[in-house]
ROTIVEX-728753 format. One line per 8 residues: number of its first residue (from 1); for each residue x, y, z of N, C-alpha, C, O. Coordinates in Angstrom, 3 decimals. Example, Ala and Ser with C-alpha at 12.3 -4.5 7.8 and 13.67 -1.06 7.14 Angstrom:
BEGIN
1	13.190/-5.690/7.800/12.300/-4.500/7.800/13.200/-3.300/7.800/14.236/-3.319/8.465  12.850/-2.250/7.080/13.670/-1.060/7.140/12.900/0.030/7.870/13.409/1.138/8.039
//
This chain:
BEGIN
1	0.984/-0.959/-0.074/0.327/-0.128/0.145/0.833/1.302/-0.084/1.537/1.831/0.777  0.503/1.946/-1.209/1.165/3.335/-0.999/1.243/4.355/0.261/0.237/4.319/0.970  2.020/5.045/0.569/2.479/5.974/1.572/1.012/7.258/1.712/0.959/8.273/1.017  0.041/6.899/2.681/-1.166/7.895/3.011/-0.452/9.259/2.821/0.641/9.370/3.376  -0.983/10.435/2.024/-1.007/11.616/2.532/-2.523/11.992/2.129/-3.244/11.726/1.167  -2.715/13.005/3.750/-3.963/13.017/3.416/-4.257/14.283/3.883/-3.785/14.736/4.926  -5.201/15.016/2.976/-5.746/16.584/2.973/-6.979/16.945/3.824/-8.021/16.421/3.430  -7.074/17.748/4.929/-8.378/18.427/5.621/-9.284/19.664/4.698/-8.724/20.610/4.143
9	-9.869/19.568/4.689/-10.011/20.681/3.496/-11.590/21.069/4.576/-12.098/20.291/5.384  -12.046/22.420/4.256/-13.363/22.929/3.964/-13.309/24.530/3.945/-12.278/25.123/3.629  -14.278/25.069/4.241/-14.041/26.646/4.714/-13.938/27.489/5.745/-14.953/27.691/6.411  -12.825/28.088/6.059/-12.639/29.022/6.776/-13.646/29.209/8.266/-14.736/29.773/8.361  -12.740/28.435/9.464/-13.590/28.498/10.487/-14.041/27.418/10.871/-14.704/27.469/11.907  -13.826/25.796/10.073/-14.731/24.340/10.174/-14.215/23.884/11.236/-14.996/23.453/12.085  -13.046/23.852/11.452/-12.139/22.688/12.424/-10.960/22.227/11.703/-10.195/21.516/12.354  -10.521/22.594/9.972/-9.420/21.611/9.588/-7.963/21.578/10.707/-7.782/20.431/11.117
17	-7.313/22.217/11.050/-6.340/22.359/11.882/-6.967/21.664/13.020/-6.794/22.680/13.693  -7.439/21.001/13.707/-8.076/21.012/15.155/-8.009/19.237/14.452/-7.413/18.292/14.969  -8.732/19.224/13.294/-8.712/17.678/13.062/-8.052/16.958/12.815/-8.000/15.794/13.212  -6.924/17.905/11.574/-5.415/17.221/11.194/-4.598/16.735/12.489/-4.094/15.613/12.530  -4.488/17.769/13.674/-4.092/17.538/14.834/-4.250/16.223/14.993/-3.514/15.290/14.673  -5.256/16.247/15.506/-5.607/14.536/15.765/-5.777/13.129/15.153/-6.011/12.017/15.626  -5.517/13.733/13.622/-5.510/12.257/12.948/-3.679/12.216/12.834/-3.158/11.140/13.127  -2.953/13.132/12.504/-1.720/12.997/13.111/-1.396/12.165/14.206/-0.829/11.077/14.108
25	-1.778/12.713/15.267/-1.378/12.111/16.980/-1.949/10.668/16.834/-1.114/9.806/17.108  -2.991/10.271/16.523/-3.689/9.035/16.281/-2.773/7.958/15.422/-2.150/6.937/15.715  -3.015/8.719/14.200/-2.040/8.057/13.273/-0.513/7.947/12.999/0.008/7.395/12.029  0.064/8.531/13.962/0.774/8.894/13.630/1.941/9.050/12.544/2.869/8.285/12.282  1.491/10.648/11.843/1.744/10.723/10.695/2.397/12.258/11.429/2.461/12.667/12.588  2.835/12.839/10.033/3.895/13.855/9.979/2.507/14.697/9.639/1.622/14.274/8.895  2.489/16.119/10.408/1.632/17.120/10.594/1.986/18.141/9.420/3.186/18.411/9.373  1.229/18.728/8.516/1.669/20.083/7.597/0.394/21.013/7.814/-0.757/20.859/7.406
33	0.914/21.946/8.524/-0.104/23.072/8.621/-0.032/24.069/7.766/1.075/24.380/7.327  -0.992/24.647/7.431/-0.240/26.269/6.406/-0.257/27.016/7.534/-0.499/26.929/8.738  0.201/28.027/6.435/1.191/29.408/7.312/-0.017/30.275/7.256/-0.436/30.357/6.101  -0.787/31.018/8.209/-1.642/31.548/8.244/-1.754/32.970/8.597/-2.138/33.942/7.946  -1.439/32.876/9.461/-0.868/34.295/10.991/0.145/34.789/10.056/-0.420/35.362/9.124  1.563/34.793/9.925/2.456/34.907/8.825/2.001/35.555/7.725/2.960/35.995/7.090  0.927/35.815/7.207/0.935/36.499/5.700/0.656/37.903/6.748/-0.052/38.008/7.749  1.784/39.174/5.848/1.169/40.206/6.114/0.336/40.937/5.628/0.087/42.055/6.078
41	-0.518/40.155/4.116/-1.676/40.982/3.964/-2.907/40.774/4.853/-3.683/41.697/5.102  -3.026/39.778/5.227/-4.398/39.647/5.508/-5.106/40.415/6.443/-6.316/40.215/6.548  -4.553/41.265/7.143/-5.610/42.190/7.825/-6.077/43.273/6.938/-7.245/43.644/7.060  -5.119/43.964/5.840/-5.186/44.932/4.341/-6.514/43.765/3.996/-7.576/43.962/4.587  -6.432/42.829/3.244/-7.083/42.189/3.091/-8.662/41.709/3.550/-9.509/41.382/2.719  -8.832/41.724/4.617/-10.014/41.810/5.300/-11.114/43.334/5.033/-12.293/43.555/4.756  -9.707/44.215/5.357/-10.415/45.183/5.027/-10.835/45.799/3.619/-11.731/46.626/3.448  -10.216/45.375/2.884/-10.374/46.125/1.657/-10.005/44.680/0.232/-9.014/44.705/-0.498
49	-10.937/43.754/0.205/-10.317/42.690/-0.712/-9.956/42.993/-1.914/-8.954/42.424/-2.349  -10.594/43.866/-2.683/-10.241/44.022/-4.081/-8.613/44.341/-4.048/-7.707/43.827/-4.703  -8.584/45.318/-3.102/-7.066/46.012/-3.460/-5.825/45.093/-2.583/-4.693/45.574/-2.623  -6.012/43.896/-1.865/-5.120/43.419/-1.004/-4.969/41.945/-1.673/-4.011/41.221/-1.401  -6.217/41.488/-2.760/-6.217/40.068/-2.802/-5.236/39.395/-3.485/-4.790/38.308/-3.117  -4.782/40.153/-4.728/-3.400/39.529/-5.095/-2.249/39.348/-4.842/-1.497/38.584/-5.448  -1.906/40.228/-3.652/-1.047/39.944/-2.895/-0.991/39.031/-1.510/0.066/38.703/-0.970  -2.400/38.655/-0.999/-2.697/37.782/-0.278/-2.435/36.278/-0.979/-1.670/35.497/-0.413
57	-3.066/35.922/-2.169/-2.889/34.993/-2.440/-2.225/34.650/-2.938/-2.393/33.432/-2.994  -1.011/35.076/-3.700/0.661/35.212/-4.296/1.389/34.746/-2.643/2.130/33.764/-2.630  1.203/35.270/-1.730/1.861/34.877/-0.197/1.813/33.694/-0.140/2.748/32.899/-0.231  -0.241/33.316/0.152/-0.437/31.680/0.200/0.413/31.045/-0.421/1.310/30.512/0.232  0.386/30.903/-1.947/0.790/30.487/-2.986/2.102/29.862/-2.809/2.220/28.639/-2.725  3.165/30.731/-2.746/4.708/30.472/-2.344/4.817/29.883/-1.562/5.594/28.929/-1.608  3.990/30.214/-0.320/4.498/29.374/1.283/4.221/27.682/0.897/4.936/26.724/1.188  2.624/27.706/-0.034/2.212/26.337/-0.073/2.999/25.244/-0.506/3.073/24.045/-0.234
65	3.845/26.438/-1.648/4.329/25.275/-2.757/5.839/25.692/-1.921/6.838/25.351/-2.553  6.001/26.120/-1.096/7.644/25.738/-0.723/7.430/24.010/0.578/8.181/23.100/0.927  6.101/24.372/0.840/5.500/23.457/1.817/5.299/21.802/1.291/5.647/20.744/1.817  4.888/21.974/0.565/4.306/20.816/-0.202/5.911/20.413/-1.285/5.809/19.412/-1.995  6.789/20.927/-1.320/8.028/20.227/-2.084/8.901/19.762/-1.211/9.861/19.059/-1.525  8.556/20.211/0.217/8.973/19.709/1.193/8.300/18.374/1.805/8.875/17.513/2.472  7.076/18.409/1.455/6.393/17.258/1.874/6.359/16.050/0.886/5.818/14.982/1.176  7.028/16.320/-0.399/6.636/15.748/-1.192/8.178/14.839/-1.024/7.988/13.624/-1.064
73	9.313/15.160/-0.885/10.625/14.797/-0.436/10.085/13.714/0.513/10.505/12.598/0.208  9.253/13.738/1.600/9.219/13.433/2.577/8.349/11.835/2.447/8.550/10.738/2.967  7.616/12.208/1.763/6.730/11.412/0.935/7.258/10.353/-0.157/6.741/9.243/-0.285  8.193/10.749/-0.824/8.670/9.655/-2.045/9.905/9.303/-1.439/10.317/8.166/-1.673  10.723/10.202/-0.555/12.380/9.736/-0.545/12.327/8.596/1.040/12.744/7.456/1.250  11.612/9.597/1.876/11.235/8.927/3.278/10.586/8.618/3.767/10.596/8.530/4.995  9.261/8.143/2.650/8.173/7.065/3.132/7.377/7.414/4.122/6.637/6.686/4.784  7.616/8.965/4.231/6.411/9.241/5.853/5.003/9.583/5.389/4.832/10.450/4.533
81	3.910/8.863/5.984/2.743/9.682/5.682/2.602/10.741/6.605/3.166/10.860/7.692  1.474/11.797/5.850/1.320/13.021/5.844/0.207/13.591/5.973/-0.541/13.231/5.064  -0.450/14.583/6.929/-1.567/15.113/7.269/-1.401/16.402/7.316/-0.696/17.104/8.041  -2.440/16.750/6.094/-2.270/18.549/5.939/-3.533/19.071/6.578/-4.478/18.292/6.704  -3.611/20.003/6.887/-4.439/20.803/7.090/-4.947/22.102/6.100/-5.400/23.198/6.426  -4.657/21.468/4.646/-5.102/22.049/3.637/-4.553/21.512/2.483/-3.426/21.020/2.522  -5.470/21.552/1.041/-5.217/21.192/-0.331/-4.825/22.347/-0.836/-5.215/23.435/-0.413  -3.642/22.106/-2.228/-3.461/23.298/-2.807/-4.725/23.820/-3.638/-4.760/24.874/-4.272
89	-5.643/22.985/-3.528/-6.401/23.283/-4.836/-7.215/24.572/-3.863/-7.933/25.363/-4.476  -7.077/24.693/-2.582/-7.691/25.769/-2.102/-7.447/27.425/-2.979/-8.269/28.301/-3.247  -6.139/27.346/-3.210/-5.816/28.691/-3.688/-6.528/28.695/-5.105/-6.437/29.875/-5.446  -7.104/28.099/-5.983/-8.048/28.429/-7.111/-9.368/28.532/-6.367/-10.221/29.284/-6.840  -9.550/28.063/-5.592/-11.234/28.802/-4.798/-11.193/29.910/-4.436/-12.052/30.754/-4.692  -9.726/30.169/-3.482/-9.850/31.847/-3.278/-9.555/32.803/-4.208/-9.979/33.957/-4.269  -8.681/32.147/-5.033/-8.295/33.069/-6.059/-9.731/33.427/-7.127/-10.084/34.519/-7.574  -10.218/32.366/-7.271/-11.477/32.937/-8.510/-12.454/33.848/-7.624/-13.098/34.735/-8.185
97	-12.560/33.653/-6.352/-13.416/34.529/-5.549/-12.885/35.917/-5.497/-13.586/36.910/-5.697  -11.942/35.937/-5.292/-11.337/37.315/-5.237/-10.693/38.506/-6.137/-10.719/39.730/-6.008  -10.080/37.611/-7.139/-8.866/38.490/-8.605/-10.087/38.560/-9.270/-11.091/37.853/-9.351  -9.600/39.910/-9.842/-10.488/40.050/-11.120/-10.277/38.863/-12.499/-9.768/37.770/-12.256  -10.735/39.232/-13.951/-9.958/38.000/-14.494/-8.611/38.798/-14.965/-7.579/38.129/-14.916  -8.541/39.651/-15.251/-6.728/39.699/-15.715/-5.959/38.932/-14.859/-5.195/38.004/-15.126  -6.320/39.547/-13.552/-4.947/38.721/-12.085/-5.209/37.280/-12.007/-4.349/36.404/-11.918  -6.813/37.076/-12.060/-6.891/35.481/-11.836/-6.166/34.962/-13.446/-6.165/33.742/-13.284
105	-5.851/35.090/-14.194/-5.211/34.529/-15.285/-4.384/34.372/-15.264/-4.050/33.208/-15.485  -3.216/35.484/-14.958/-1.656/35.452/-14.308/-1.136/34.770/-13.602/-0.057/34.191/-13.732  -2.473/34.769/-12.065/-2.056/34.009/-10.892/-2.244/32.427/-11.016/-1.708/31.584/-10.296  -3.394/32.133/-12.417/-3.823/30.638/-12.866/-2.361/30.012/-13.687/-2.034/28.826/-13.734  -1.670/31.104/-14.255/-0.414/30.386/-15.198/0.593/29.660/-13.958/1.059/28.520/-13.942  0.789/31.171/-12.573/1.469/30.763/-12.033/1.013/29.513/-11.026/1.780/28.953/-10.242  0.208/29.332/-11.132/-0.303/28.282/-9.819/-0.089/27.020/-10.824/0.299/26.015/-10.229  -0.254/26.875/-12.148/0.178/25.720/-13.092/1.342/24.878/-12.622/1.498/23.791/-12.065
113	2.367/26.229/-13.268/3.656/25.912/-13.275/3.829/24.881/-11.717/4.069/23.697/-11.478  3.645/25.699/-11.187/3.965/25.601/-9.609/3.649/24.132/-8.745/4.375/23.470/-8.003  2.653/23.998/-9.060/1.810/22.587/-8.750/1.743/21.370/-9.739/1.212/20.290/-9.481  2.388/21.727/-10.953/2.430/20.423/-12.050/3.067/19.419/-11.015/2.349/18.422/-10.933  3.812/19.370/-10.466/4.660/18.105/-9.669/4.346/18.036/-8.448/5.335/17.881/-7.732  3.248/18.094/-7.833/2.917/18.382/-6.527/2.558/16.883/-5.935/2.188/16.211/-6.898  2.533/16.348/-5.110/2.132/15.582/-4.373/0.350/15.437/-4.702/-0.407/16.248/-4.167  -0.094/14.551/-5.441/-1.904/14.179/-4.718/-2.050/13.433/-3.475/-1.533/12.417/-3.010
121	-2.952/14.296/-3.080/-3.377/13.030/-1.824/-4.586/12.489/-2.479/-5.319/12.698/-3.446  -4.332/11.161/-0.810/-4.856/10.077/-1.981/-5.637/9.911/-0.862/-5.823/8.713/-0.648  -6.338/10.866/0.195/-7.224/11.142/0.769/-8.022/12.149/1.193/-7.635/12.556/2.288  -8.965/12.715/0.791/-9.327/13.996/0.976/-10.430/14.339/2.546/-11.582/13.936/2.386  -10.256/14.756/3.412/-11.407/14.843/4.140/-11.991/16.406/4.323/-11.226/17.298/4.688  -13.431/16.670/4.035/-13.949/17.467/3.831/-15.158/17.769/4.970/-16.005/16.993/5.413  -14.965/18.893/5.210/-15.421/19.637/6.419/-16.281/20.422/6.128/-15.699/21.424/5.713  -17.716/20.617/6.087/-18.550/21.641/5.903/-19.272/22.005/6.522/-19.409/20.952/7.146
129	-20.119/22.801/7.080/-21.016/23.173/8.073/-21.590/24.793/7.726/-20.934/25.633/7.110  -22.731/24.957/8.184/-23.853/26.292/8.140/-22.748/27.565/8.580/-21.724/27.552/9.263  -23.437/28.600/7.885/-22.987/29.720/8.143/-22.922/30.099/9.824/-21.822/30.215/10.364  -23.872/30.235/10.403/-24.091/29.905/11.466/-23.058/29.543/12.763/-22.775/30.167/13.786  -22.692/28.410/12.293/-21.618/27.563/12.936/-20.455/28.247/12.399/-19.846/28.941/13.213  -20.073/28.213/11.379/-18.481/28.936/10.948/-18.111/30.291/11.726/-17.103/30.371/12.429  -19.188/31.554/11.502/-19.125/32.560/12.071/-18.943/32.557/13.545/-18.324/33.500/14.038  -19.504/31.408/14.478/-19.578/31.174/16.137/-17.963/30.669/16.091/-17.273/31.107/17.012
137	-17.238/29.714/15.021/-16.038/29.204/15.641/-15.066/29.740/15.549/-14.110/29.608/16.314  -15.164/30.871/14.019/-14.300/32.208/13.545/-13.975/33.365/15.266/-12.938/33.651/15.864  -15.577/33.753/15.533/-15.440/34.544/16.664/-14.727/34.019/17.642/-13.863/34.730/18.156  -14.943/32.552/18.157/-14.355/31.872/19.050/-13.036/31.828/19.249/-12.487/32.185/20.292  -12.539/31.439/18.369/-10.714/31.433/18.090/-10.249/32.697/18.389/-9.454/32.790/19.324  -10.738/34.165/17.501/-10.438/35.578/18.232/-9.138/36.167/17.930/-8.370/36.818/18.638  -9.043/35.655/16.285/-8.226/35.910/15.494/-8.389/37.577/14.753/-9.211/37.739/13.851  -7.544/38.712/15.234/-7.770/39.944/14.839/-7.695/40.071/13.504/-7.387/41.225/13.206
145	-7.837/39.417/12.640/-7.674/39.764/10.874/-9.399/39.130/10.632/-10.258/39.238/9.758  -9.304/38.634/11.589/-11.002/37.418/10.944/-12.306/38.627/11.484/-13.442/38.799/11.043  -11.626/39.258/12.508/-13.099/40.612/12.998/-13.618/40.778/12.100/-14.825/40.589/12.248  -13.261/41.142/10.859/-13.805/42.074/9.772/-14.455/41.064/8.936/-15.135/41.519/8.016  -14.398/39.888/9.047/-15.223/38.635/8.045/-16.499/38.996/7.828/-17.345/39.385/8.633  -16.570/38.809/6.493/-17.836/39.550/5.575/-18.860/37.909/5.796/-18.458/36.858/5.296  -20.057/37.988/6.542/-21.070/36.891/5.941/-21.273/36.353/4.964/-21.509/35.171/4.716  -21.169/37.419/4.216/-21.812/37.096/2.441/-20.581/36.565/1.925/-20.604/35.607/1.152
153	-19.446/37.141/2.310/-17.900/36.631/1.631/-17.823/34.955/2.038/-17.408/34.102/1.253  -18.258/34.701/3.277/-17.729/33.760/3.754/-19.143/32.297/3.535/-19.038/31.092/3.763  -20.295/33.073/3.040/-21.277/32.173/2.305/-20.948/31.733/1.202/-21.185/30.557/0.926  -20.351/32.538/0.350/-19.919/32.888/-0.909/-18.633/31.386/-1.348/-18.518/30.553/-2.248  -17.818/31.806/0.064/-16.672/30.790/-0.122/-17.184/29.311/0.211/-16.753/28.344/-0.417  -17.989/29.210/1.083/-18.535/27.910/1.914/-19.049/27.138/0.351/-18.564/26.082/-0.054  -20.122/27.934/-0.379/-20.713/27.763/-1.663/-19.772/27.316/-2.756/-20.382/26.622/-3.570  -18.926/27.420/-2.955/-17.461/27.445/-3.796/-16.636/26.444/-3.459/-16.030/25.792/-4.309
161	-16.538/26.231/-2.149/-15.951/24.480/-1.771/-16.733/23.573/-1.811/-16.366/22.403/-1.925  -18.055/23.965/-1.717/-19.000/22.364/-2.125/-19.125/22.142/-3.791/-19.347/21.066/-4.346  -18.976/23.099/-4.265/-18.658/22.948/-5.827/-17.576/22.785/-6.436/-17.483/22.518/-7.634  -16.605/22.942/-5.610/-15.408/22.934/-6.178/-14.841/20.766/-5.621/-14.250/19.901/-6.267  -15.184/20.770/-4.803/-15.451/19.324/-4.166/-15.787/18.327/-4.868/-15.079/17.434/-5.333  -17.254/18.549/-4.964/-18.260/17.821/-6.171/-17.255/17.560/-7.468/-16.827/16.465/-7.833  -16.962/19.008/-8.140/-16.033/18.932/-9.288/-15.262/17.787/-8.830/-15.612/16.680/-9.241  -14.159/17.891/-7.958/-13.063/16.914/-7.524/-13.877/15.762/-7.729/-13.886/15.360/-8.892
169	-14.437/15.240/-7.057/-14.958/13.715/-7.237/-15.690/13.327/-8.334/-16.064/12.176/-8.561  -15.882/14.252/-8.980/-16.543/13.728/-10.506/-14.970/13.355/-11.309/-14.743/12.432/-12.092  -14.181/14.243/-10.888/-12.813/14.165/-11.969/-11.399/13.274/-11.398/-10.348/12.865/-11.893  -12.048/13.255/-10.107/-10.983/12.097/-9.419/-11.455/11.114/-8.807/-11.161/11.036/-7.614  -12.216/10.187/-9.323/-13.160/8.647/-8.834/-12.010/7.970/-7.788/-12.424/7.462/-6.746  -10.770/7.971/-8.042/-9.992/7.023/-7.576/-9.671/7.386/-6.018/-9.375/6.508/-5.208  -9.758/8.774/-5.679/-9.486/9.237/-4.665/-10.650/9.497/-3.766/-11.574/10.210/-4.157  -10.648/8.863/-2.387/-11.794/9.429/-1.402/-11.986/10.292/-1.488/-11.109/10.982/-2.008
177	-13.540/11.103/-0.968/-13.295/12.207/-0.772/-14.489/11.654/0.913/-15.564/11.120/0.638  -14.129/11.863/2.451/-15.146/11.825/3.108/-15.083/13.237/4.032/-14.321/13.875/4.759  -16.539/13.256/3.426/-17.731/14.517/4.248/-17.694/14.365/5.335/-17.496/13.186/5.626  -17.820/15.195/6.374/-18.226/15.317/7.709/-19.430/17.107/7.836/-19.187/18.108/7.163  -20.409/17.012/8.674/-20.877/18.164/8.157/-20.706/18.359/9.997/-21.116/17.597/10.873  -20.097/19.412/10.111/-20.057/20.209/11.092/-20.696/20.705/12.013/-20.277/21.038/13.121  -21.919/20.787/11.519/-23.124/20.856/12.886/-23.371/19.860/13.255/-23.559/19.685/14.459  -23.471/18.739/12.258/-23.998/17.327/13.288/-22.901/16.709/14.176/-23.169/15.955/15.112
185	-21.483/17.119/13.785/-20.571/16.466/14.479/-19.208/17.640/15.030/-18.330/18.205/14.378  -19.569/17.657/16.615/-18.719/19.210/16.991/-17.715/18.121/17.782/-17.711/17.750/18.956  -16.690/17.693/16.401/-15.245/16.648/17.076/-14.339/17.648/17.535/-13.203/17.323/17.880  -14.723/18.825/17.575/-13.895/19.793/18.752/-13.544/20.048/20.093/-12.494/20.443/20.600  -15.310/19.551/20.848/-15.879/19.904/21.773/-16.040/18.084/22.415/-15.913/17.808/23.608  -16.284/17.218/21.503/-17.345/15.905/21.654/-16.537/14.825/21.228/-16.568/14.533/20.032  -15.541/13.934/22.305/-14.790/12.768/21.835/-15.469/12.140/21.084/-14.902/11.590/20.140  -17.279/11.970/21.279/-17.782/10.584/20.704/-17.445/11.220/19.153/-16.477/10.737/18.565
193	-17.896/11.837/18.771/-18.099/12.872/17.612/-16.565/12.716/16.818/-16.598/12.415/15.625  -15.219/12.924/17.488/-14.133/13.024/17.300/-13.500/11.522/16.532/-12.722/11.245/15.619  -14.353/10.799/17.514/-13.680/9.292/17.334/-14.264/8.617/16.428/-13.711/7.624/15.956  -15.878/9.153/15.885/-16.738/8.591/14.358/-15.392/8.695/13.512/-14.796/7.724/13.045  -14.949/10.243/13.371/-14.411/10.328/12.174/-13.104/9.872/12.057/-12.633/9.811/10.922  -12.354/9.504/13.111/-10.944/9.141/12.842/-11.110/7.323/12.939/-10.201/6.514/12.754  -12.270/7.079/13.217/-12.531/5.823/12.670/-12.951/5.585/11.211/-13.097/4.561/10.544  -13.088/6.842/10.964/-13.414/6.600/9.193/-12.031/6.520/8.578/-11.532/5.622/7.900
201	-11.566/7.603/8.953/-10.215/7.993/8.569/-9.827/6.805/8.554/-9.595/6.355/7.432  -9.626/5.921/9.689/-8.595/4.820/9.942/-9.472/3.288/8.936/-9.027/2.308/8.338  -10.377/3.639/9.118/-10.894/2.479/7.784/-10.487/2.533/6.761/-10.114/1.507/6.194  -10.417/3.797/6.150/-10.499/4.290/4.836/-8.840/3.865/4.233/-8.516/3.288/3.195  -8.031/4.394/5.316/-6.543/4.352/5.022/-6.395/2.269/4.945/-5.771/1.673/4.067  -7.134/1.615/6.077/-6.991/0.352/6.003/-7.653/-0.266/4.401/-7.124/-1.303/4.001  -8.360/0.123/3.842/-9.175/-0.383/2.627/-7.955/-0.424/1.463/-7.774/-1.229/0.549  -7.235/0.700/1.841/-6.012/0.639/0.590/-6.233/2.122/-0.355/-7.235/2.340/-1.035
209	-5.284/2.877/-0.245/-5.530/3.517/-1.392/-4.413/3.829/-2.453/-3.490/3.014/-2.414  -4.286/4.836/-3.402/-3.320/4.644/-4.387/-3.411/6.110/-5.029/-4.399/6.586/-5.587  -2.142/6.739/-4.827/-1.973/7.540/-5.746/-2.700/7.640/-7.302/-3.082/6.576/-7.790  -2.902/8.953/-8.113/-3.541/9.589/-9.884/-2.142/9.634/-9.828/-1.497/10.030/-10.799
//
């Protein structure tokens, strides 16, 4: 069986990092966390999305490219199993929503060049939840740059995720996508809910997965 590479995805505030940490701990996987707080443009981005979106997305893309380049070495050479709290495809989800057509075309060209030989996850865990749940969790974690989060923007982003994941499933039928509803499963505060998700992930790994 190939080395597992799991990515946990979903909109802002859904609990990606919390679940990724739990999977890494129980499976003894290497944990890859995206860089968020270090992005110097985020504060400006949430105050003026149109003006600061390109800088924000380019910072994320370059940092995720570097992280995944390191992960590729660990997977292919070190044979280490990895769980990440993001999938590189999220860059396109955010960029499509925030960039104008000219900027997006430039961004997509750079994205394609950087990601053409990146490792592809063989399991995706997709977390989704209602906007009320997302807003409550965003407020609870208290990041300063998220205080200006627009509810309509978050709703659009959540809808974009659903559309993208559905398309991904249809175009990558050999990669299991495990969907979990954050409204029904409070895996951060409820150990039973968390164990249900962990058991599902473990069962999927044991069934055997393959890279495309």
